[in-house]
DSSP file (Angstrom, degrees, kcal/mol; ACC not computed):
  #  RESIDUE AA STRUCTURE BP1 BP2  ACC     N-H-->O    O-->H-N    N-H-->O    O-->H-N    TCO  KAPPA ALPHA  PHI   PSI    X-CA   Y-CA   Z-CA
    1    1 A M              0   0    0      0, 0.0     2,-0.4     0, 0.0     0, 0.0   0.000 360.0 360.0 360.0 138.6  111.8  -28.9   70.9
    2    2 A R        -     0   0    0      2,-0.0     2,-0.5     0, 0.0     0, 0.0  -0.930 360.0-157.7-115.8 139.9  109.5  -27.4   68.2
    3    3 A V        -     0   0    0     -2,-0.4     2,-0.6     2,-0.0     0, 0.0  -0.969   1.6-159.4-117.8 129.5  110.0  -27.8   64.5
    4    4 A H        -     0   0    0     -2,-0.5     2,-0.5     0, 0.0    -2,-0.0  -0.929   7.5-161.5-110.6 113.1  108.5  -25.3   62.1
    5    5 A L        -     0   0    0     -2,-0.6    44,-0.1     3,-0.0     3,-0.1  -0.808  13.9-137.4 -94.6 130.3  108.1  -26.7   58.6
    6    6 A T        -     0   0    0     -2,-0.5    40,-0.0     1,-0.1    -1,-0.0  -0.465  32.9 -86.2 -82.3 157.1  107.7  -24.1   55.9
    7    7 A P        -     0   0    0      0, 0.0     2,-0.7     0, 0.0    40,-0.2  -0.276  30.7-140.7 -61.4 147.1  105.2  -24.5   53.1
    8    8 A V        +     0   0    0     38,-2.6     6,-0.0     1,-0.2     9,-0.0  -0.897  28.7 168.1-110.6  99.3  106.3  -26.5   50.0
    9    9 A F        +     0   0    0     -2,-0.7     2,-0.2     4,-0.0    -1,-0.2   0.798  46.0  94.0 -85.0 -30.8  104.7  -24.6   47.1
   10   10 A E  S  > S-     0   0    0      1,-0.1     4,-2.5    36,-0.1     5,-0.2  -0.463  71.3-140.2 -69.9 130.6  106.6  -26.2   44.2
   11   11 A R  H  > S+     0   0    0     -2,-0.2     4,-2.6     1,-0.2     5,-0.2   0.907  98.7  47.6 -57.6 -47.6  104.6  -29.1   42.8
   12   12 A E  H  > S+     0   0    0      1,-0.2     4,-2.3     2,-0.2    -1,-0.2   0.908 113.2  47.4 -65.2 -42.8  107.6  -31.5   42.2
   13   13 A R  H  > S+     0   0    0      2,-0.2     4,-2.2     1,-0.2    -1,-0.2   0.907 112.7  49.6 -64.6 -40.3  109.0  -30.9   45.7
   14   14 A F  H  X S+     0   0    0     -4,-2.5     4,-2.4     2,-0.2    -2,-0.2   0.921 110.3  50.8 -63.6 -44.0  105.6  -31.4   47.3
   15   15 A A  H  X S+     0   0    0     -4,-2.6     4,-2.6     1,-0.2    -2,-0.2   0.908 110.9  48.6 -60.7 -42.6  105.1  -34.7   45.3
   16   16 A R  H  X S+     0   0    0     -4,-2.3     4,-2.6     2,-0.2    -1,-0.2   0.891 110.0  52.3 -64.3 -39.1  108.6  -35.9   46.4
   17   17 A L  H  X S+     0   0    0     -4,-2.2     4,-2.0     2,-0.2    -2,-0.2   0.930 112.8  43.5 -62.3 -46.2  107.7  -35.0   50.0
   18   18 A I  H  X S+     0   0    0     -4,-2.4     4,-2.3     2,-0.2    -2,-0.2   0.917 114.0  50.7 -66.5 -43.9  104.5  -37.0   49.9
   19   19 A E  H  X S+     0   0    0     -4,-2.6     4,-2.5     1,-0.2    -2,-0.2   0.907 109.7  51.1 -60.1 -42.6  106.1  -39.9   48.1
   20   20 A H  H  X S+     0   0    0     -4,-2.6     4,-2.6     1,-0.2    -1,-0.2   0.912 108.9  51.3 -61.4 -43.1  108.9  -40.0   50.7
   21   21 A G  H  X S+     0   0    0     -4,-2.0     4,-1.4     2,-0.2    -2,-0.2   0.908 110.3  48.5 -61.3 -42.8  106.3  -40.0   53.5
   22   22 A F  H  <>S+     0   0    0     -4,-2.3     5,-2.7     2,-0.2     4,-0.3   0.924 112.1  49.0 -62.9 -44.1  104.5  -43.0   51.9
   23   23 A K  H ><5S+     0   0    0     -4,-2.5     3,-1.5     1,-0.2    -2,-0.2   0.909 108.8  52.5 -62.8 -42.2  107.7  -44.9   51.5
   24   24 A R  H 3<5S+     0   0    0     -4,-2.6    -1,-0.2     1,-0.3    -2,-0.2   0.813 107.5  53.3 -63.0 -29.2  108.8  -44.3   55.1
   25   25 A A  T 3<5S-     0   0    0     -4,-1.4    -1,-0.3    -5,-0.2    -2,-0.2   0.490 125.2-104.5 -84.4  -3.0  105.4  -45.7   56.2
   26   26 A G  T < 5 +     0   0    0     -3,-1.5     2,-0.4    -4,-0.3    -3,-0.2   0.562  68.6 149.8  94.7   9.0  106.0  -48.8   54.1
   27   27 A C      < -     0   0    0     -5,-2.7    -1,-0.3    -6,-0.2    -2,-0.1  -0.635  22.2-178.0 -79.4 127.8  103.7  -48.1   51.2
   28   28 A T        +     0   0    0     -2,-0.4     2,-0.3     2,-0.1    -1,-0.1   0.430  60.0  60.0-106.1  -1.0  105.0  -49.6   48.0
   29   29 A Q  S    S-     0   0    0     -7,-0.1     2,-0.5    39,-0.1    -2,-0.0  -0.811  89.5 -96.3-124.6 165.9  102.3  -48.3   45.6
   30   30 A T        -     0   0    0     -2,-0.3    -2,-0.1     1,-0.1     3,-0.0  -0.697  32.9-179.8 -81.5 125.7  101.0  -45.0   44.4
   31   31 A L        +     0   0    0     -2,-0.5    39,-3.2    38,-0.1     2,-0.4   0.668  61.6  56.1 -97.9 -20.8   97.9  -43.9   46.4
   32   32 A L  S    S-     0   0    0     37,-0.2     2,-0.1     4,-0.0    -1,-0.1  -0.875  70.7-135.2-118.6 145.0   97.2  -40.6   44.7
   33   33 A T     >  -     0   0    0     37,-0.5     4,-2.3    -2,-0.4     5,-0.2  -0.392  38.8-102.7 -79.6 170.5   96.6  -39.5   41.1
   34   34 A D  H  > S+     0   0    0      1,-0.2     4,-1.8     2,-0.2     5,-0.1   0.905 126.9  48.5 -61.6 -40.5   98.4  -36.4   39.8
   35   35 A S  H  > S+     0   0    0      1,-0.2     4,-2.3     2,-0.2    -1,-0.2   0.873 109.5  52.8 -68.9 -34.8   95.2  -34.5   40.2
   36   36 A G  H  > S+     0   0    0      2,-0.2     4,-2.5     1,-0.2    -2,-0.2   0.887 107.2  52.0 -64.7 -39.0   94.7  -35.9   43.8
   37   37 A L  H  X S+     0   0    0     -4,-2.3     4,-2.5     2,-0.2    -1,-0.2   0.887 110.2  48.7 -63.9 -38.9   98.2  -34.7   44.6
   38   38 A E  H  X S+     0   0    0     -4,-1.8     4,-2.5     2,-0.2     5,-0.2   0.895 109.7  51.6 -68.8 -39.8   97.4  -31.2   43.3
   39   39 A I  H  X S+     0   0    0     -4,-2.3     4,-2.6     1,-0.2     5,-0.2   0.929 112.4  47.3 -58.6 -45.4   94.1  -31.2   45.4
   40   40 A L  H  X S+     0   0    0     -4,-2.5     4,-2.3     2,-0.2     6,-0.3   0.910 111.2  50.5 -63.1 -44.1   96.2  -32.2   48.4
   41   41 A R  H  X>S+     0   0    0     -4,-2.5     5,-1.5     1,-0.2     4,-0.6   0.920 115.0  42.7 -62.4 -44.4   98.8  -29.5   47.8
   42   42 A Q  H ><5S+     0   0    0     -4,-2.5     3,-0.6     2,-0.2    -2,-0.2   0.920 115.3  48.2 -69.5 -43.1   96.2  -26.7   47.3
   43   43 A A  H 3<5S+     0   0    0     -4,-2.6    -2,-0.2     1,-0.2    -1,-0.2   0.860 116.3  43.4 -66.8 -34.8   94.1  -27.8   50.3
   44   44 A S  H ><5S-     0   0    0     -4,-2.3     3,-1.8    -5,-0.2    -1,-0.2   0.550 103.5-131.1 -86.2  -6.8   97.0  -28.1   52.6
   45   45 A K  T <<5 -     0   0    0     -4,-0.6    -3,-0.2    -3,-0.6    -4,-0.1   0.788  66.9 -64.1  57.8  28.7   98.5  -24.8   51.3
   46   46 A G  T 3 <S+     0   0    0     -5,-1.5   -38,-2.6    -6,-0.3    -1,-0.3   0.503 100.0 140.0  78.0   3.7  101.8  -26.8   51.0
   47   47 A L    <>  -     0   0    0     -3,-1.8     4,-2.5   -40,-0.2     3,-0.3  -0.721  47.5-147.9 -86.2 119.8  102.1  -27.4   54.7
   48   48 A P  H  > S+     0   0    0      0, 0.0     4,-2.4     0, 0.0     5,-0.2   0.856  95.8  51.1 -55.9 -40.1  103.3  -30.9   55.4
   49   49 A R  H  > S+     0   0    0      2,-0.2     4,-1.9     1,-0.2     5,-0.1   0.884 111.1  47.7 -68.4 -36.7  101.4  -31.3   58.7
   50   50 A H  H  > S+     0   0    0     -3,-0.3     4,-2.3    -6,-0.2    -1,-0.2   0.906 111.5  51.1 -68.1 -40.6   98.1  -30.2   57.1
   51   51 A A  H  X S+     0   0    0     -4,-2.5     4,-2.6     1,-0.2    -2,-0.2   0.911 109.3  51.2 -61.2 -42.1   98.8  -32.6   54.2
   52   52 A A  H  X S+     0   0    0     -4,-2.4     4,-2.6    -5,-0.2    -1,-0.2   0.895 108.8  51.0 -63.2 -40.1   99.4  -35.4   56.7
   53   53 A R  H  X S+     0   0    0     -4,-1.9     4,-2.1     2,-0.2    -1,-0.2   0.917 111.4  47.3 -63.0 -43.3   96.1  -34.7   58.5
   54   54 A I  H  X S+     0   0    0     -4,-2.3     4,-2.7     1,-0.2    -2,-0.2   0.926 113.0  49.0 -63.7 -44.6   94.2  -34.7   55.2
   55   55 A L  H  X S+     0   0    0     -4,-2.6     4,-2.7     2,-0.2     5,-0.2   0.903 109.7  51.1 -64.1 -41.5   95.9  -38.0   54.2
   56   56 A R  H  X S+     0   0    0     -4,-2.6     4,-2.2     2,-0.2    -1,-0.2   0.924 112.6  46.7 -60.7 -43.3   95.2  -39.7   57.6
   57   57 A T  H  X S+     0   0    0     -4,-2.1     4,-1.9     2,-0.2    -2,-0.2   0.921 112.4  49.6 -65.1 -43.7   91.5  -38.7   57.3
   58   58 A A  H  X S+     0   0    0     -4,-2.7     4,-1.9     1,-0.2    -2,-0.2   0.899 111.3  49.4 -62.4 -41.2   91.3  -39.9   53.7
   59   59 A M  H  X S+     0   0    0     -4,-2.7     4,-1.9     1,-0.2    -1,-0.2   0.886 108.3  53.2 -66.3 -37.7   92.9  -43.2   54.6
   60   60 A R  H  < S+     0   0    0     -4,-2.2    -1,-0.2     1,-0.2    -2,-0.2   0.879 112.5  45.1 -63.0 -36.7   90.5  -43.6   57.5
   61   61 A L  H  < S+     0   0    0     -4,-1.9     4,-0.5     1,-0.2    -2,-0.2   0.797 111.1  54.2 -75.3 -29.2   87.6  -43.1   55.0
   62   62 A A  H >X>S+     0   0    0     -4,-1.9     5,-2.0     1,-0.2     3,-0.5   0.837  95.3  67.1 -75.3 -33.9   89.2  -45.5   52.5
   63   63 A V  G ><5S+     0   0    0     -4,-1.9     3,-1.8     1,-0.2    -1,-0.2   0.928  99.6  46.5 -58.9 -51.8   89.5  -48.5   54.7
   64   64 A P  G 345S+     0   0    0      0, 0.0    -1,-0.2     0, 0.0    -2,-0.1   0.764 111.1  55.1 -64.7 -20.0   85.8  -49.3   55.3
   65   65 A R  G <45S-     0   0    0     -3,-0.5    -2,-0.2    -4,-0.5    -3,-0.1   0.520 111.6-122.4 -86.6  -5.4   85.3  -48.9   51.5
   66   66 A G  T <<5 +     0   0    0     -3,-1.8     2,-0.2    -4,-0.5    -3,-0.2   0.768  56.7 156.2  71.6  26.4   88.0  -51.5   50.8
   67   67 A L      < -     0   0    0     -5,-2.0    -1,-0.2     1,-0.1    -2,-0.1  -0.604  36.9-166.1 -87.8 145.4   90.0  -49.1   48.7
   68   68 A N  S    S+     0   0    0     -2,-0.2     2,-0.3   -37,-0.0    -1,-0.1   0.115  77.7  40.0-112.1  18.7   93.7  -49.5   48.1
   69   69 A H  S    S-     0   0    0     -7,-0.1   -37,-0.2   -10,-0.0   -38,-0.1  -0.920  83.8-112.1-151.3 173.7   94.1  -46.0   46.7
   70   70 A L        -     0   0    0    -39,-3.2   -37,-0.5    -2,-0.3   -11,-0.1  -0.837  32.0-155.6-118.2  92.7   92.8  -42.5   47.5
   71   71 A P    >>  -     0   0    0      0, 0.0     4,-2.0     0, 0.0     3,-0.5  -0.224  29.0-108.9 -64.6 158.5   90.5  -41.2   44.7
   72   72 A D  H 3> S+     0   0    0      1,-0.2     4,-2.4     2,-0.2     5,-0.2   0.875 117.9  54.2 -56.4 -42.0   90.0  -37.5   44.2
   73   73 A D  H 3> S+     0   0    0      1,-0.2     4,-1.8     2,-0.2    -1,-0.2   0.840 107.2  51.5 -65.9 -31.0   86.5  -37.5   45.5
   74   74 A L  H <> S+     0   0    0     -3,-0.5     4,-2.3     2,-0.2    -1,-0.2   0.884 108.4  51.4 -70.8 -38.6   87.6  -39.2   48.8
   75   75 A L  H  X S+     0   0    0     -4,-2.0     4,-2.5     2,-0.2    -2,-0.2   0.921 109.4  50.5 -61.0 -43.3   90.3  -36.6   49.2
   76   76 A Q  H  X S+     0   0    0     -4,-2.4     4,-2.5     1,-0.2    -2,-0.2   0.898 109.4  51.2 -61.8 -39.8   87.6  -33.9   48.8
   77   77 A L  H  X S+     0   0    0     -4,-1.8     4,-2.2     2,-0.2    -1,-0.2   0.906 110.3  48.8 -63.0 -42.5   85.5  -35.7   51.4
   78   78 A A  H  X S+     0   0    0     -4,-2.3     4,-1.5     2,-0.2    -2,-0.2   0.901 110.8  50.8 -63.7 -41.4   88.4  -35.7   53.8
   79   79 A I  H  X S+     0   0    0     -4,-2.5     4,-0.7     1,-0.2     3,-0.3   0.929 111.1  47.9 -62.9 -45.4   89.1  -32.1   53.2
   80   80 A E  H >< S+     0   0    0     -4,-2.5     3,-0.9     1,-0.2    -1,-0.2   0.886 108.3  55.4 -62.9 -38.7   85.4  -31.2   53.9
   81   81 A E  H 3< S+     0   0    0     -4,-2.2    -1,-0.2     1,-0.2    -2,-0.2   0.836 107.0  50.5 -64.2 -31.1   85.4  -33.3   57.1
   82   82 A L  H 3<        0   0    0     -4,-1.5    -1,-0.2    -3,-0.3    -2,-0.2   0.572 360.0 360.0 -84.9  -9.4   88.4  -31.4   58.4
   83   83 A R    <<        0   0    0     -3,-0.9    -1,-0.2    -4,-0.7    -2,-0.1   0.495 360.0 360.0 -75.8 360.0   86.8  -27.9   57.8
């Protein structure tokens, strides 16, 4: 079975989608700033799978740095790494 998720262009809906994903993964704190969320939305073009790829890469980069959040510059680094 294949599932095709359409882009989520609305900021609030995209934020809820990302927040829901974090909660489902067991995250109890906010990892992104509002500007980071906007960077993620624009870079992923609202596509949930692209956003997830960027977030996985950013988290992989955050762990060795001992970060418990994803700063904007780290998101940009993850985006560049995936290009």
